[in-house]
N, C-alpha and C positions, 0 to 999 in steps of 0.2 A: 069518290069516295077518301076518306082522310083516314087514314090509319095512323099505327105509333108514329113510325119514320118519316110521313110526311104526305102527297097530295097523289093520286093513283088518277093517272088523264085513262080517254077513253080507250088509244093504244096501248093500253097496259104499261104506260112509264111512269115510275117516279120520281118527283122531284122533292126533297128537301125545302120545308121551310126558309133555311137558311140560304140553298140557291138560287129561292126564285126572291128573296130577299135583298141578296148582290148582285142579282139582274139586272134590279133596278133602281140600285144606289149605281150602277158605271152607268147608266146610261143619260149622258150627255145633251143638251140645245148644244148647238155650233157657238152660241153665245159664251160658253162657260169654259173652253177653249182655250190653252196661251196665258199669258200673263196683261193686266191689265194697263194703262196708258200711264198712270199713277206708278203704278210700283216700277216699271222700267226707268221713270225717272228719280223716283226717291236711289234706285242703285247709281244709276247714272250719276247724279249729284253727289253722293258718295265719294265714287272711283274718283273724280275729277277734286272734289277736297283731297283725299289723302293724297295723290299726284300732285297735286299743291304744294301741300307739305313739304310732303319727302323732293321736290325739285328746290323748293327754299333753303331747305336743309343741305344739299346737295350743294348750294350755291355758295355757302356758309363755310362747307367744307373744305373745297376748293380756296377761298380764301386765306382761310386761316392756317393753310398747307403751305400756301406763296408766301405768307408774311413768314411763318417761323423759318423759312428755305432762305427768305431776306436775311434772316438777325444771323444766320447758323453763316452763313455767305458773310455780313459784315464785321463778326466774329473771326473770322479764317484771315480773312484779309487783312484786318485789324493787328492778331497775332503775327502773319508775316510781315506785316513793317514794323512791327515792334523787332523781331528777330534780323530780320536785316538790319536796325540801327544799331541793336546791342552787337551783333556782329563787326559794322564796318563802322560804326562811330557817324552816321548821317542817316542820313533818309533816303530813300529810293530817289529818284528820279521821273520816275515815271509809274505806274503800274506796272507796266510792259515790264521794268525792270526787274521786277518781284519771279516775273516766271521766266527769263534769260538769266538770272541768277541761281535757280533750281527755288526757290523759297515759298513756290505756288506751282502746279503744273500747269495750271491754266485758269486764265481768270474765268470765274462762273458769269453764268448768263444772270443778270437783274429778273425777277419771277415776274415784273409786273411792265419792265421794258421788252423785257424778252432778248435782252442784247449783252453785249460781253462789253461795248464801247461805250455804255450810257454811261456808267459809275459816275462820279463828281470827287476827285481828286482835293483835297484840299491843302492846301502848302500851307508847310512848316514857318516861323516867325522865321524872319535872317538871321545868321548867329551876326552878332553884335562885337564879336570878336574877329570874322572875318567876312565882312561886308560884303565884296567879292563872289563869293562862293554861295553855289545852288539851293537854293532852301531845300528843295527838294519833298517828296508826298508825305503830312504830316498823318494824313486822313482819309478815309473814304466814307462819303454817302450813296445812296440812291439817287438816281438819274428820273426818280418816278418822282410825276407832281400830282399821282393818287393819295386818296386818306385811307386811312387803316381804318376799320373795326372802330379803334378806340380814340378816331378822330384827329388822332395826331396825323402830321404829313410825314409818308415814305420819304422823303430828303431830307427830312429832321431828326432821323432816330438815331443813337447815341449807340 
C-alpha cells in the first residue's frame, strides 16, 4: 500500500521513495570500485612531468648560486690584491701572502673545483725599473675548466 510518505511493506515498516532510490544508487558491482588504469596513468604522468620541471629548475638555481659565489670571490680577492698593492707598492708574491699579511682571512674555495688551491694566479708584468724584482700576483682566475650558463669559460671571467 502506498501512502503519502512512502511505501508500506507487509511487515508494517514504511520506506520513503527517496530511501529506496538511494539504496539502489549505492549498490555497485565489483567492477565499478576504484580508479581505472587510465586515470592512474594520467595522474602518474602529471606527477612525473611536474617533478622533472622542478628538478630542472633546482639544478639551474644551484648553478646560478655557484656562479654568483664565484663572481663575489673573484671580486673580493682582486680587491685584496689591489689593497695590498696600494699599501706596499708591489703585488703579493702568492695568493697565500694575502692571508699571511691579513688582507683576507682565508682563500675561498672555488665553487666549481671545490678547492682553495685551484685558483690561477696571473703574474704581473715585470717592472722595467727593477727587472730582478719578483713580479707578484696581478690577477686571479678560476681554476675550473667548466662553461657558464652564458657560454663563457669560468677561467676567463674578469
